[in-house]
N, C-alpha and C positions, 0 to 999 in steps of 0.2 A: 063925690061923683066924678070930679075931674081926675082924681087920683086913680080911680078904677079905669077910666078911659085911657089915661096916660100909660098905666100898667099894661093894658090890653094892646095898645099900639106898640109899646116896647117889646112885648112878647111876640107879636106878629113880625116885627122887624128882625128880631133875633132868629125866629124860625126861617124866615126868608133868606137871611144871610147864611145860615147853616145849609139850607137846601141848595143854594147857588154855589157853595164852596165844595160840594161833593164832587169827586172825580167821576168821569164818564165810565160806565161799566165795560164797554167794548173798546178794545185797543186794536187799531188797524196795523197789520203786519204785512210787509212786502217780502216776497221770497222768490228765489229762482231755484228750481229743483228738477229732478228727474222723476217722471211719473212711473211709479212702480206697480200700481194696481188701480183699476176702475171697476166699480160695482154699481150698475144701474138698478134703480128701484123697479119693482114689478109694474108700477103704474106709469113709469117713464117720466115722471115729473121731477125727479131728483136723482142724484148720484153721489156716491162717496168716492173720492180720489185720494190716494196715498202718495204724497210727494216726499222724496228724499232730498233734504236741503243740501245744496252744493257746498255751503260754507261749513256747517256743523256736522253734516252727515246724519242728522236726526230725521226720523220719519214723522210726518205730520198728516193727519187725516182731515180732509176738507170736504164740506158739504157743498155741492154745486146744484143750484136750482134755476139758473137762467137758461132760457130756451135755446139760445144760440150755441152755447157750449154743449148742452145736452144733444143737440143735433149733430155737432162735430164728433161727439162720442159715438153716436149711432151710425154715422156715415164713415167711421174709422179715419176721419181727418186728424183726430187726436187719439193716439194709441199709447199703450204702455211702452216706456223707453224714450218717449219724447221729452225734450227739455221744456219746461213750462215756467212762465212768469206769472205770478199769482199775487193778488192782494186780498186779504181776508180779515174778517173781524175775529180776533182771538176770543174764545169763550168756550162754552160747553160743546158747541157744534162746529165751530170754525167756519162760519158762513162766508162763501167766496163773494168778492166784489168784482174782481177781474181775474180771468183764467184764460191764458192764451199761450201759444207757442212762442218761443223766443226767436226762432229762425224765420219769422214771417208767416206766410199763409200756411 
């Protein structure tokens, strides 16, 4: 009886250690780039923005869902050609965390 219980505790500890050692799925990326394209969703609750990275020249598509940035897109305070400082979770959709102009307002 004690052997089964000890084996069960050992298995649970092993599973817990494996679970805790797994890396996080989403990696946060910081980037400064030029906004080359904005596409607002029909419902107005999201937008996709394409940024061209100033360091690598690579284009990255980012999903923007925060209301403040969406309002700036609609009011034309952020337009194509602006330099943007962005932080996003790298993944399938590249969800933005921070999306703002580098030159202030």
